[in-house]
C-alpha positions as CSV (number, residue, x, y, z in Angstrom):
1,X,0.0,0.0,0.0
2,X,1.3,3.4,-0.9
3,X,1.4,6.3,1.5
4,X,-0.3,9.5,0.4
5,X,2.2,12.3,0.2
6,X,0.9,15.8,0.2
7,X,1.6,17.5,-3.1
8,X,3.8,20.6,-2.6
9,X,3.5,23.5,-5.0
10,X,6.5,25.6,-5.3
11,X,4.7,27.9,-7.7
12,X,2.1,28.8,-5.1
13,X,4.8,29.5,-2.6
14,X,6.6,31.9,-4.9
15,X,3.3,33.6,-5.7
16,X,2.6,34.2,-2.0
17,X,6.2,35.5,-1.5
18,X,5.9,37.9,-4.5
19,X,2.5,39.2,-3.3
20,X,3.9,39.9,0.2
21,X,6.9,41.7,-1.4
22,X,4.6,43.8,-3.6
23,X,2.5,44.7,-0.5
24,X,5.6,45.8,1.4
25,X,6.9,47.9,-1.6
26,X,3.5,49.6,-2.2
27,X,3.3,50.6,1.5
28,X,6.9,51.9,1.3
29,X,6.2,54.0,-1.8
30,X,3.0,55.3,-0.3
31,X,4.8,56.3,2.9
32,X,7.6,58.0,0.9
33,X,5.5,60.0,-1.5
34,X,2.3,60.7,0.6
35,X,3.6,61.0,4.1
36,X,7.1,62.2,3.2
37,X,8.9,65.4,4.4
38,X,7.0,68.5,3.5
39,X,9.8,70.9,4.3
40,X,10.4,73.5,7.0
41,X,7.4,74.3,9.2
42,X,6.0,77.8,8.9
43,X,5.8,78.5,12.6
44,X,8.6,79.8,14.8
45,X,8.3,79.6,18.6
46,X,11.7,81.0,19.3
47,X,13.8,79.5,22.1
48,X,12.2,79.6,25.5
49,X,14.4,79.5,28.6
50,X,14.4,76.2,30.3
51,X,14.3,77.3,33.9
52,X,10.7,77.9,34.9
53,X,11.4,81.0,37.0
54,X,13.2,82.6,34.0
55,X,10.6,81.8,31.4
56,X,8.2,84.7,30.4
57,X,5.4,82.2,30.9
58,X,6.3,81.4,34.5
59,X,3.6,81.5,37.1
60,X,5.9,82.2,40.0
61,X,8.2,85.1,40.7
62,X,11.9,84.4,40.4
63,X,13.7,83.5,43.6
64,X,16.2,86.1,45.0
65,X,18.9,83.3,45.3
66,X,18.0,80.7,42.7
67,X,20.7,78.2,43.7
68,X,19.3,74.9,45.0
69,X,22.3,74.1,47.2
70,X,22.8,74.6,50.9
71,X,25.1,77.4,51.8
72,X,25.2,81.1,52.1
73,X,21.9,82.7,50.9
74,X,21.0,79.5,49.0
75,X,19.2,77.5,51.7
């Protein structure tokens, strides 16, 4: 009695591989051309100082001695 061996199709395997490759390439081209870099933005916020007490948008008054270390006039 012969054992039934499943018939393997290398053509169908290559078709699936090429379809996946085409999907990846189409998504890449879509991302490159549609979502790509549109250049410099039109707004300019200018640099804002990092320390909250020195920022013009600060809600607290600046401290007279802004050092956060123990010592003379910095406690």
